[in-house]
N, C-alpha and C positions, 0 to 999 in steps of 0.2 A: 355228399360223398367225401370219404376221408381223403386227405391229401397224402401224397407219397411220404411226406415227412412223418405224418401220424403213423403210417404203417411201419416205417423204419424205426421209430421210437418204440412202438409196440414190440417189435422183434428184439430190440436191444434191451428191453426191460425184463426179459425172461430171466428167471432165477439162474444163478451161477451153479455149475456142476461142482462137485467136490474137487478141490485142488486148483480150480480156475482162479486167476487173479481178477480183482475188480476192474471193470472197464473205466477208462479215463472219462472225465466229465464231457469231453468233446469227442465226437466220432468223425473220422474222415474216410471217405470212400471214393473210389473211381466210378464215374457215371458217364453214360452217353446222354447228352442233353439235346441232341438233334442230329442232323445229317446234312451233308453237302454232296450232291450227286449220289453215288452209291456208298460213300464213305461216312461212317459215323463220326460225330463230333464228340471227342472224349474230353472230360474235365474232371476236376477234383472238388467234391462237395463236402463241406464240414458243417456240423450243427451240434448244438448242445444236447446231451442225452436226456436231460430233464427239461422239457419245455412246457410252458403253460399257455396254451392257445397258439394263435398264429404269430409267427415271428417276422420281423422285417428282413429283407434280403440285401446282400451286398455282392455285386459282380466284381471279381478280382481279375485284373489284367497284368500279365507277367511282363518282365523286362525283356530285353532283346535276347537273353539267354534261353528263354522258353519256360515252360511250366516245370520248374526244378524244385529242389528241396526247400529253398528259401521261400518261394511262393506258397508252397504247401503249408509250411510252418506259419506264415503270416495269415493264411486263410483259416487255419485252426485258431489262431489268436483272435481273429475277428469273431469266429463262432463262439469262442469262450465268453464273449461279452453279450451273448444272447441273440445272435443273428444266424440266419442261414446264409452261408458264404459259398459261392460257386466261382472257382477259378477256371476261366476259359483257356483253351489251348489253341493258339493261332499257328502252331508249328506242326500240326498233325502228329503229335507224339514225340517229336524230335527235341533234343536239348543240345544247345551249343556249348562248347567248352573252350573255344578260342574266339577272340574278337572278330577274326576274319569270317568264321562260320556264322557267328551271330549277326554280323552286318549283312551277309548274303541272305540269310533267312528273313531278316527284318525287311530288307528291300523287296524281296519276293512277295512277302505278305502284304506290304503296302501297295504293291502294284496290282494285286488281286483284290481290288476294292469291292467288287460285288460279293465275293466270298467272305470278305472281312465283315461287311455290313450284315450279311446273312448269319454269320457266326454270332455276332453280338445280339441280333434280334432273337435268335433261337435260345441263347443263354438267358436273355430277359424273359422270354416266354416260359422257359422252364421254371424259373423262380416264381413267376407270377401265377401260372396256371397249375403246374405240377406240384410246386411246393407251397402254394397258397400265400405267398408274400404280398401284402397289400402295398407296401412302401419299399422302394429299392434305390440303393445308391450304387455308384460305380467308383472303383478305386484302383489306381495303378501307378507303377514306377517307370520313369524314363520312357522307353517305347510304349509301355503300358499306360503311362500318363498321357502320352499323345493320343492313344486310343480312347482313353477316358474322355478327353476333350471332343474327339470325333463322335463318340457315342452320345455325348450331350447334344450335338447337332443332329444326330440321327433320331434320337428318342425324345428330345425336348423335355416337356413337362411330365412325361411318363416316368422320368427319373426324378427322385426327390433331392439328390445331392451328388456332387462330384468331388472326389479327392484326388488331386493331381500332384504327384511327386516328380519334380523336374522333367515335365513333359513339354513338348512344343505346343504352343497355343497361338491363337490369332487375336486380332484386335478390331476386326470388321464389326461395326455396330449391328448389322443385320444378322450376323452369326451369333454374336453375344446375346442378342435379345431372346434367343431360343433356349438359353442355358438355365438350369436350376441353380440353387445356391452352390457356391464353389469355395473349396478350401485348397490352397496351393502352397507348395514348399519348393524353395530353390536355394542354391548355394551361391554366395557372392563371388566365388572363384570359378564358377562353371563357365569355361571358355566356349562351350557349345551353345549355351543359352545365356546371353548377356542379361544382366538384371533389368535392363530397360524393357525387355520382352514381357516378363511377367508384370512389371509395373504398368505398362501400357494396357495389358490385359485387365488388371485390377481397376485402373481408372475408367476403362471403357464400360466395365460391368457396373461400377458404382454410378456412372453418369446415367445409366439406364434405370437406376433404382434397384439393381439386383444385389443380393448378398454375395460379397466377395471378400474372403479373408486370405491375405497373402503373408507368408512368413519367409523372409530371406535371411539365411544364416551367413553372416559376413565372411567367416573363415572357412566355410564348407565348399566342397567341389561337387561335381556330379556324382550321383550314386552314394551320397553320404549316409544313407539309411540302410545300406546292405552290409552286414557284417563281413561278408567275403570280399568286399571291395577294398582296394588299397586306400581309397579315399574315405573309408568309413569313419564317422565321428560319433562315438557312443552317446555323448551328451546331447548333441543335436538330434540324433535319431530317436532317443528316448523322449525328448521334448516334443518332437513332431508326432510321435505315435500317440502320446497322451492327448495332444491337441486333436488328433484324428478321431480318437475314441469319443472325446467330448463332443466333437462336431457331429459325428454319426448319431450319437444319442439325442442331440438337440434337433436334428433334422428328420430323424426317422421315428424315434420313440414318442415325440410329442404329438404325432399324428395318429397314434394307435387308438 
């Protein structure tokens, strides 16, 4: 049976009509990847137009602002590297524009833990079964980085890699034992997450023999990778992103 991706690629490969502009190498579309109660779970799916065979998948988890333009753009950037990327929406279509609104929505989402786990599971299932991805990683920033860690505990070895940008993580050995290979980025000036937190996380993983790669940028603060953040640091963000792409290639493509 053809996967949904194959059908989408077939539709997108149809000849252009006169006057139409060529399609970009990456296509991004809004999709329903599941449901919770009577409400559909909406997300943003991006994939390369020209794909040869089955592609690895990446689950993308948004910051506390919600599934906004930054997350969509990063999802397309991931897809441009040859992945099926699905950005999950934990805010039911809402986007926050003030820290107060973002904090309120984040707290509400974290308190609805059953719905949160179900959201992640259905996103994973969508990539695995509907899109045909044999190997899947999870990637997220801040609130989304915390959810990446939680998804690692939820899915364990079903995920092939975790990429955590300044998210809250634990150090309990029983929890860490469940995690796949991890790449993590933090800022040395992040008052919300002192550097000893990710350092303990890294030490705990390595003590268990797990792959753990930690990058701490000494002069960076929280949200240094988001261009719209006042703490954005272009050089650190560029370095982190290239490291991310190299890590995804090493953990997902080598298994194809």
